[in-house]
Biotite code that builds the C-alpha atoms (Angstrom):
import biotite.structure as struc

atoms = struc.array([
    struc.Atom([-17.827, 18.206, 12.133], chain_id="A", res_id=1, res_name="UNK", atom_name="CA", element="C"),
    struc.Atom([-14.830, 19.068, 9.992], chain_id="A", res_id=2, res_name="UNK", atom_name="CA", element="C"),
    struc.Atom([-16.839, 18.620, 6.788], chain_id="A", res_id=3, res_name="UNK", atom_name="CA", element="C"),
    struc.Atom([-16.844, 22.335, 6.052], chain_id="A", res_id=4, res_name="UNK", atom_name="CA", element="C"),
    struc.Atom([-17.060, 21.943, 2.287], chain_id="A", res_id=5, res_name="UNK", atom_name="CA", element="C"),
    struc.Atom([-20.083, 19.898, 1.272], chain_id="A", res_id=6, res_name="UNK", atom_name="CA", element="C"),
    struc.Atom([-19.026, 19.497, -2.393], chain_id="A", res_id=7, res_name="UNK", atom_name="CA", element="C"),
    struc.Atom([-15.530, 18.191, -1.644], chain_id="A", res_id=8, res_name="UNK", atom_name="CA", element="C"),
    struc.Atom([-14.695, 14.723, -2.935], chain_id="A", res_id=9, res_name="UNK", atom_name="CA", element="C"),
    struc.Atom([-14.022, 12.420, 0.016], chain_id="A", res_id=10, res_name="UNK", atom_name="CA", element="C"),
    struc.Atom([-13.911, 9.114, -1.877], chain_id="A", res_id=11, res_name="UNK", atom_name="CA", element="C"),
    struc.Atom([-10.628, 8.696, -3.710], chain_id="A", res_id=12, res_name="UNK", atom_name="CA", element="C"),
    struc.Atom([-9.777, 5.855, -6.099], chain_id="A", res_id=13, res_name="UNK", atom_name="CA", element="C"),
    struc.Atom([-6.314, 4.394, -5.527], chain_id="A", res_id=14, res_name="UNK", atom_name="CA", element="C"),
    struc.Atom([-6.536, 2.004, -8.481], chain_id="A", res_id=15, res_name="UNK", atom_name="CA", element="C"),
    struc.Atom([-9.227, 0.040, -10.286], chain_id="A", res_id=16, res_name="UNK", atom_name="CA", element="C"),
    struc.Atom([-9.767, -2.264, -7.285], chain_id="A", res_id=17, res_name="UNK", atom_name="CA", element="C"),
    struc.Atom([-9.179, -0.036, -4.243], chain_id="A", res_id=18, res_name="UNK", atom_name="CA", element="C"),
    struc.Atom([-10.996, 3.021, -2.918], chain_id="A", res_id=19, res_name="UNK", atom_name="CA", element="C"),
    struc.Atom([-10.327, 5.135, 0.169], chain_id="A", res_id=20, res_name="UNK", atom_name="CA", element="C"),
    struc.Atom([-12.830, 7.323, 1.945], chain_id="A", res_id=21, res_name="UNK", atom_name="CA", element="C"),
    struc.Atom([-11.975, 9.843, 4.581], chain_id="A", res_id=22, res_name="UNK", atom_name="CA", element="C"),
    struc.Atom([-13.577, 12.198, 7.011], chain_id="A", res_id=23, res_name="UNK", atom_name="CA", element="C"),
    struc.Atom([-11.909, 14.988, 8.902], chain_id="A", res_id=24, res_name="UNK", atom_name="CA", element="C"),
    struc.Atom([-9.497, 17.629, 7.693], chain_id="A", res_id=25, res_name="UNK", atom_name="CA", element="C"),
    struc.Atom([-9.720, 17.879, 3.901], chain_id="A", res_id=26, res_name="UNK", atom_name="CA", element="C"),
    struc.Atom([-6.151, 19.132, 3.427], chain_id="A", res_id=27, res_name="UNK", atom_name="CA", element="C"),
    struc.Atom([-4.885, 16.066, 5.287], chain_id="A", res_id=28, res_name="UNK", atom_name="CA", element="C"),
    struc.Atom([-6.971, 13.850, 2.994], chain_id="A", res_id=29, res_name="UNK", atom_name="CA", element="C"),
    struc.Atom([-5.347, 15.571, 0.015], chain_id="A", res_id=30, res_name="UNK", atom_name="CA", element="C"),
    struc.Atom([-1.919, 14.923, 1.572], chain_id="A", res_id=31, res_name="UNK", atom_name="CA", element="C"),
    struc.Atom([-2.809, 11.230, 1.935], chain_id="A", res_id=32, res_name="UNK", atom_name="CA", element="C"),
    struc.Atom([-3.881, 11.155, -1.725], chain_id="A", res_id=33, res_name="UNK", atom_name="CA", element="C"),
    struc.Atom([-0.553, 12.727, -2.740], chain_id="A", res_id=34, res_name="UNK", atom_name="CA", element="C"),
    struc.Atom([1.361, 10.174, -0.646], chain_id="A", res_id=35, res_name="UNK", atom_name="CA", element="C"),
    struc.Atom([-0.470, 7.277, -2.273], chain_id="A", res_id=36, res_name="UNK", atom_name="CA", element="C"),
    struc.Atom([0.104, 8.652, -5.771], chain_id="A", res_id=37, res_name="UNK", atom_name="CA", element="C"),
    struc.Atom([3.825, 9.205, -5.073], chain_id="A", res_id=38, res_name="UNK", atom_name="CA", element="C"),
    struc.Atom([4.098, 5.690, -3.660], chain_id="A", res_id=39, res_name="UNK", atom_name="CA", element="C"),
    struc.Atom([2.389, 4.211, -6.738], chain_id="A", res_id=40, res_name="UNK", atom_name="CA", element="C"),
    struc.Atom([4.700, 6.166, -9.064], chain_id="A", res_id=41, res_name="UNK", atom_name="CA", element="C"),
    struc.Atom([7.767, 5.020, -7.135], chain_id="A", res_id=42, res_name="UNK", atom_name="CA", element="C"),
    struc.Atom([6.576, 1.408, -7.357], chain_id="A", res_id=43, res_name="UNK", atom_name="CA", element="C"),
    struc.Atom([6.156, 1.738, -11.115], chain_id="A", res_id=44, res_name="UNK", atom_name="CA", element="C"),
    struc.Atom([9.559, 3.387, -11.561], chain_id="A", res_id=45, res_name="UNK", atom_name="CA", element="C"),
    struc.Atom([11.440, 0.775, -9.539], chain_id="A", res_id=46, res_name="UNK", atom_name="CA", element="C"),
    struc.Atom([9.710, -2.246, -11.105], chain_id="A", res_id=47, res_name="UNK", atom_name="CA", element="C"),
    struc.Atom([11.884, -4.944, -12.638], chain_id="A", res_id=48, res_name="UNK", atom_name="CA", element="C"),
    struc.Atom([10.049, -4.849, -15.928], chain_id="A", res_id=49, res_name="UNK", atom_name="CA", element="C"),
    struc.Atom([8.682, -2.026, -18.027], chain_id="A", res_id=50, res_name="UNK", atom_name="CA", element="C"),
    struc.Atom([5.810, -4.265, -19.091], chain_id="A", res_id=51, res_name="UNK", atom_name="CA", element="C"),
    struc.Atom([4.011, -5.320, -15.951], chain_id="A", res_id=52, res_name="UNK", atom_name="CA", element="C"),
    struc.Atom([1.267, -7.840, -15.602], chain_id="A", res_id=53, res_name="UNK", atom_name="CA", element="C"),
    struc.Atom([-2.236, -6.385, -15.344], chain_id="A", res_id=54, res_name="UNK", atom_name="CA", element="C"),
    struc.Atom([-2.885, -7.415, -11.734], chain_id="A", res_id=55, res_name="UNK", atom_name="CA", element="C"),
    struc.Atom([0.678, -7.147, -10.427], chain_id="A", res_id=56, res_name="UNK", atom_name="CA", element="C"),
    struc.Atom([0.840, -3.388, -11.016], chain_id="A", res_id=57, res_name="UNK", atom_name="CA", element="C"),
    struc.Atom([-1.995, -2.616, -8.615], chain_id="A", res_id=58, res_name="UNK", atom_name="CA", element="C"),
    struc.Atom([-1.848, -2.612, -4.851], chain_id="A", res_id=59, res_name="UNK", atom_name="CA", element="C"),
    struc.Atom([-4.509, -4.517, -3.021], chain_id="A", res_id=60, res_name="UNK", atom_name="CA", element="C"),
    struc.Atom([-6.559, -2.892, -0.267], chain_id="A", res_id=61, res_name="UNK", atom_name="CA", element="C"),
    struc.Atom([-4.584, -4.664, 2.464], chain_id="A", res_id=62, res_name="UNK", atom_name="CA", element="C"),
    struc.Atom([-1.297, -3.142, 1.238], chain_id="A", res_id=63, res_name="UNK", atom_name="CA", element="C"),
    struc.Atom([-2.832, 0.330, 1.049], chain_id="A", res_id=64, res_name="UNK", atom_name="CA", element="C"),
    struc.Atom([-4.272, -0.043, 4.554], chain_id="A", res_id=65, res_name="UNK", atom_name="CA", element="C"),
    struc.Atom([-0.941, -1.255, 5.934], chain_id="A", res_id=66, res_name="UNK", atom_name="CA", element="C"),
    struc.Atom([0.921, 1.664, 4.331], chain_id="A", res_id=67, res_name="UNK", atom_name="CA", element="C"),
    struc.Atom([-1.594, 4.232, 5.631], chain_id="A", res_id=68, res_name="UNK", atom_name="CA", element="C"),
    struc.Atom([-1.493, 2.666, 9.114], chain_id="A", res_id=69, res_name="UNK", atom_name="CA", element="C"),
    struc.Atom([2.291, 3.087, 9.215], chain_id="A", res_id=70, res_name="UNK", atom_name="CA", element="C"),
    struc.Atom([2.143, 6.658, 7.879], chain_id="A", res_id=71, res_name="UNK", atom_name="CA", element="C"),
    struc.Atom([-0.526, 7.735, 10.360], chain_id="A", res_id=72, res_name="UNK", atom_name="CA", element="C"),
    struc.Atom([1.309, 6.089, 13.288], chain_id="A", res_id=73, res_name="UNK", atom_name="CA", element="C"),
    struc.Atom([4.553, 7.801, 12.279], chain_id="A", res_id=74, res_name="UNK", atom_name="CA", element="C"),
    struc.Atom([2.853, 11.197, 12.074], chain_id="A", res_id=75, res_name="UNK", atom_name="CA", element="C"),
    struc.Atom([1.140, 10.670, 15.454], chain_id="A", res_id=76, res_name="UNK", atom_name="CA", element="C"),
    struc.Atom([4.462, 9.715, 17.038], chain_id="A", res_id=77, res_name="UNK", atom_name="CA", element="C"),
    struc.Atom([6.028, 12.946, 15.775], chain_id="A", res_id=78, res_name="UNK", atom_name="CA", element="C"),
    struc.Atom([3.145, 14.990, 17.269], chain_id="A", res_id=79, res_name="UNK", atom_name="CA", element="C"),
    struc.Atom([1.989, 16.017, 13.792], chain_id="A", res_id=80, res_name="UNK", atom_name="CA", element="C"),
    struc.Atom([-1.054, 13.776, 13.221], chain_id="A", res_id=81, res_name="UNK", atom_name="CA", element="C"),
    struc.Atom([-3.282, 13.526, 10.197], chain_id="A", res_id=82, res_name="UNK", atom_name="CA", element="C"),
    struc.Atom([-6.750, 14.504, 11.421], chain_id="A", res_id=83, res_name="UNK", atom_name="CA", element="C"),
    struc.Atom([-8.670, 11.916, 9.439], chain_id="A", res_id=84, res_name="UNK", atom_name="CA", element="C"),
    struc.Atom([-10.671, 8.736, 9.816], chain_id="A", res_id=85, res_name="UNK", atom_name="CA", element="C"),
    struc.Atom([-9.894, 6.545, 6.833], chain_id="A", res_id=86, res_name="UNK", atom_name="CA", element="C"),
    struc.Atom([-11.797, 3.634, 5.306], chain_id="A", res_id=87, res_name="UNK", atom_name="CA", element="C"),
    struc.Atom([-10.034, 1.445, 2.738], chain_id="A", res_id=88, res_name="UNK", atom_name="CA", element="C"),
    struc.Atom([-12.251, -0.676, 0.511], chain_id="A", res_id=89, res_name="UNK", atom_name="CA", element="C"),
    struc.Atom([-11.268, -3.145, -2.138], chain_id="A", res_id=90, res_name="UNK", atom_name="CA", element="C"),
])
């Protein structure tokens, strides 16, 4: 098991409706969290309006899963995989 640290947080909120959970290498889980936060910030900065609708500003679980699937496939293809099993709930 790669769960070396028992007190480490492995459930990460993406927004108010989506949660990701991960097992495996904790530093890779932190990298995934950073990627999702950067992606959310970029989405907010490139939005058409400064005043977004309440529900439009948040990604649904399917979008988060699709993004993570592409990121993990890309990393695997470059022989630099993320050593995690990810669950996306929302």
